[in-house]
N, C-alpha and C positions, 0 to 999 in steps of 0.2 A: 845781932848775932844770933844764928839759929843754932838752937844744941845741938851739937851732935848727936846722929843717931847711930846706934852701933848694931852689924847686922848679927841677928841670933845666931848660936851656932845651928848647923843643920843637924836633925833628929837620926838616929840610926836608919830610920825608914828611908829617908831620903839619898842616903849613900850608895843605895842600889841603883840608882840611877846618875850617878858622876861617871863620866866619860862618853855618854851617851848623846847624840845630836840634838840639838834642842830641837823641839818640837815632834819629836819621835813620841809615838804613844807606847806606853807601859805594855809588854807583853802580858797576856793574860796568864793568870797562875792556873797551872795543871794541878786541880788538887792530888795528892798522891793516896793511892790505894790503901784501903783499911783493910786490915786482915779479916776475913769473915769467920765469926765465930759458931761451931756448930757443935751441939752436944751430941755427943756420941752415944748418949743414954736415951734422946728423945728425939725421934724423929723429925722429920719434917713437917708441919703442921700446913695441912692446906687450907688455902686463901677460904674462909665464912663463906659457907654455901646455905641457902636455905633446904631445909629437908624435904626430901621428892616426896611430893603427895603419891604415897600408895593407888596405884589404880585398884579399882575393885576387881579381884579375879569373876572372870566370866563364868556365870553358873552351869554347870553341866547343861547340855540339851536333853530334855526328858520327851523321850522319846512316845508317842502317845500307845496307850495301851492298845492291844488289837481288840477290834469288836468281837464280842460274843458270838461263837456261833451262833448261828439262828435255831431254836428250840423246833423240834421235828414237827410236824402239824400231827398231832394225835389223830385226826380223821384219816390220814393216809397208814395210820399203823396198820398191818395187815400180817396177822400171826396165822403160820399154814401147820406149826407142829402141837401138836395137844401137851409135847413136856415143856412149852413156853406159854402156855396160857395163862389168864390173872386170876385172883380170887373169885371173881365173878362168873368165871366162864360154869361152877360148878353147880351154878344155882340156873343159869341158861338152860331151857330145854323144855320137854313136855311131859306133863303128869297126866294120869288117868286114875279114876276110881269111881266110888259111890258116893251120895251125899242123900243125906234124909231129910226130907222139907216137912214143915208141920202139917198135921195131918195124916202122918205114916204114910207119905208119898214116898218113897227110894227112886233114885235115877243116877244113868250114869253122868258124869261129868270131865272134860279136860280143861286142862290149862297150859297156855304156852307162855312163857317167861323169857322176856328179849332184855340182855345186856346193853347198857347205855353207856358205860363207862365209870369209873370212880362210882364204883357202888350203887349207880344209879340204873333202875327198872323200869318197863313196862310189860305189862302182861294182858291177858283175856282168859276169863274162865268161858267156857263154851256149854252150854247146854247138850247134853247127849254124846259128848264122847270128845274124839279131836278129829281134825280136819279129813273126810274120806272113811273114818273110822267111826261113825255115829252123828258127827256135826255136820251138816251140810248147808251153811250161809243160815245158820238158825241164830236164836240167843243167846247174846255174852254180854259178859259184864266186863268193862275196859278198867283196868287198874294202874297205879303208879307207887312207887315205892323206893326205900333205899335201905341196902346193906348196913347193918351191923355185927361186926366179926363174922360167926357163923351163923347168923340169923337174918333174912331177908321179911320183912313185913311190906305185903301190897294192900292198896288201899282203896276204895270206893266211899267215901265220908264214913259212916263207921262200920261200913263191911269191911272184914280182913280176911289175909289170906297169909298166916304164918309158914315159912319155909325154912325147914332145916334138916340135916341128915337125910335128904332125898327126898323127904316127904312134905308136902303140904297141907296146913290145916286150915279148914274152912269154918268160919267165926261168923255169924249175921251181926245185925246190927243189936239185936237183944243182948248180944255175949253169947249164943247158944252155938255149939261146934257141931258145925251140918256134915261132917265126914273127913276124911283124910284122903288126899289123892299121893300115888306112888309115882315117882319119875319113871319115864322109860325111855326105851331108845329105840323107834323103829326104822324098820328094814323095807326099802323097796325090795319085793317080790320077784322083780324084773334086774334085781343086780347079779351081775355076774351072768347074764342071760348068753346063749351061745349062740352064732351066727346060723341061719339055716344053709342048707345045702347049697342054694343057689347065692349066698353073698358072698362078697367082697369084703375081706378083712382092711378097715382103712388104717387100724393102728391096734397092736396088741402089746404095747411096753416096750415092743424091739424095733421095728422097721419105722422109717417114717416116709419110705418111698413112695405113699400114696399122697404124700403133701409137700407143700414148697415152701420152701426156708423155715422147715419145721426144727423145734428144739424139744428135748427130751430132759427132764430133771434127773437127778442123782437116784430117783425112787421110779425110773421107767414111767415117768407120766407126762403126758405131752402138754405142752406148755401154749398159751395163746398166742393169736398173732400168726397164723397160718391159714391155707385154703388148702381143698382137696387142687389135685392136678387136672384132674378129668370133670368135665361139665357135669352135669344132671339134669334130666327133666321129670319124669314120674318115680318114685322109689318109695323105698321103706327103710328106715334108718334108727338104729340104736347107738345111743353115747350114755356115757357114765361121767360125771362132774363133781368136783368139791369146791365148796367157796371157802375163802380165808376167814377167820374171825376178825370181824373189824367192829370192836365195840362203839367207838367214839363217832363214826361215821354213819351217815342216815342217806333215806332216799337214793339216788342213782350213784351216791359216791362209795355205795356198801357193798362190793365185792359183785363189781358190774361188767358182764361180758355178753355174748350174744351169738345163738345160731345164726348165721345169716345166709338162708337159703336161697341159691341162684344169684348171692349179692344184693337182692328186692326185696326180701321177707326174712325180718328178724323175729324169731323167739326168743323172746327176754331170756337172760341168764342174770339174777341178781340173788343177793338175801333178801328176801320177804319176808323172812319166818316171823308168824304172827301178826302181819300186816292185812289189812283186808284183802288185800287180791284185786290192786287196779289195774288199768290196760298200760302201765308203765312197769308192773313188776313181773316175777318170773312166773312163768309159763303163759304170760300173756302173747299176742303178736303185737308188737311195739306201738303203742298210742293207735291201736287200731282197733283191738278186742281184747276186754280182760279175761282172764280164766276162770271157767266156770265155777273154779273153787280153789282156795291158795294151797297147795299141796306142797310148799318150801320144807323142808326140814332144816333143822338148825344148822348153822357153818359146820366146818368141818365133819360132816357126815357126806358118805358118798350118796348122790342122787341119781336116778335115771329119766331120760327122755328117750319116749318110743314116736316118730314121727312117720307119718304118712302122708306125701306129698304128691298133687298131680298139678304138672304144671298149665298155666294157661293157652289157651288155645288160640290162635291170630289164622285170618284167612290169607291169599296170596298177595293182599295188599296191604298186609303188616297192621290189620285192626281186630282188634282183640273181638273175639265173640264166645269165648266160654274165660270166664275167671280161673284164677288160679283154685286151688282146694287142698284143705290143711285139717288133718286131725291129730292131735297131740296127747299121749297119755304121761303125765309127772309121778314119778315114783308110782308108776303102775294104776292111775287114776284118772281117767278121761278129764282132760281141762279145756280141750278143744275139739269139737265133737263136729266134721266135715264140714268147715266151715269155709265159705266162700270168700277169698281175700278180695276183697273190691279194687285196691292198687296196692301199688309198692307200700312199705311201711316205715315211718322214720326217716332217716337219710340215707334209704336203699336205693339202688340204682332204677331206672324207670325200666315200666315192664317193655317185653320185645321177644319175640318167637325163638330168638337166637339162647339154645340152652348155656348157662352158667355154672360157676363153680360153688360150693359150701364155703361158708368163711366161720373161722373163730375168731371173734371179735378180741382184739387188744383193747381193753378199755383202762390200763393201766392199771389193774388188779391181779394177785397172782391166781386165776383160777386154772384149774387143772383140769385133765380128761383122760380116760381111759376105755378099752373095750368099745372101740369105735368100728361098726361093720354096717354094710348098705347093700341091699337089694335092689337093683332094676325091676321096675315094673312096666307091665305093658298095658294097655288101655287105656280110655281117657278119663276115669274115674277112680280115685279109690274111698270109698264110702267110709268103712270102718274099718275095725278089727276084724278080720272073719272070725266066725262063733267058735272055730276047732282052735282058736289059739286067746278065747278070753283071758283077760289078765285078773287074777282076783288082787282085792283090798289086802294093801299091806297087813301083816299079823301086828296085833298089837303085844309089845313085849315089855 
C-alpha cells in the first residue's frame, strides 16, 4: 500500500495565480516608480568629465620693426650757408706770409688747406706765395693731418705746420720755427664786373627771360640745369659762380657743374681748391686741356669766369676748316690762353656749323650763379683780352 502523499499548502506567492487559465504566463511586474530625492542645498552634479586641456593662448603677432632709414651719404652732403658749416671749415682756406730759411734767406710762402671731413685734412705749402700771387706751378710740400679741438697739425715726416687761431706756424724737422702764415680771403678783382655798353644781360638776379626752365633761389641766385634761349657763335662772357662746401666728397663728386658752350665744349666747374689742376678740374676744358694754373678759390667763395670764344668754321660741305678757339680767365688769372679746341669735349654734342646754346650743367650739386652777361663779337678770332682791359691779379688780403 502506497503511502498517502498530502499536498503542500500553496504559498502566498502562488495565490496571485489562482483563477487564471492554466498555461497563461504571468504578466511581468511593472516596477513602481521611486520617489526622486533631490537635495535643495546641492545642485545636480554633472557627470564626471575629464578636465578640458587649455589650449595655449596664441602669441600676439610681432610686427617686424621698420627698417631704419638709410643714413645719408656724407659724400653728398652739400652745405650752402656759412651759418651751417662744421668745425673744420674755419681751418680750410688760404694762408700767406714769410718764412725764414737757414742761411738768412727769407721768402714768401703760401698754404692751402682742404677739409676732408671728420677732422681730416690735406694741404700743400707753396714756395713763393699763392696761385696767381707768387706761385706758378713751382715747388710745393704736400701735407696731411688731423684736427684736435682748436688745433690742426699737418705733417710730412718730421716737418710740421701747426694751425690755430687763423695762424699757421711752420716748423722744420730740426724743430726750428721758420715763420707764421696768416689766413687770407682772396677776392677776384673781376667780381661784380659791369657789362659793357654792347653786352646783353643774361641774369642780374631778377629776370630769367634769357634762359630756358630757369629757377632762382630765395637769394636771387640762378640755379643749375638751364640754358640760354639764344644760340651763340663768337662771344665774350662774364659769369660768377659759388660752389657748395662738400668736405666728404672727392674728385668729380665735389661741387660739379660746367659751362657748356654750344653744348659742345665744357669749361669745367668743380671744387678743385688746393688740387694740382688736372684736365678734369676747375678751369679745364673737360678731359681735353688742363688749366695753366689752378685758380680755384675755397668753396662758398664767389668766383669769376671770363670767357672769350670763337666758334669753329666750316666750309659749304660741312667740313671743319678752322677749330674753335677759347681764352678763359678764372678769378682774373689767365688759365686758357687762346687755345685751339681740337674737338668736342667729354659728353658734348658733335661739332657742326650751326650755332647752339650755352648750358649751365646740372650734375646734382647746388652750384649757383649770378651777374651773367654776354657780348656778341664779330670776326673770325678772339686772340686774347684787349690791352685796355688787361685784368690784374687778385690782391692778397
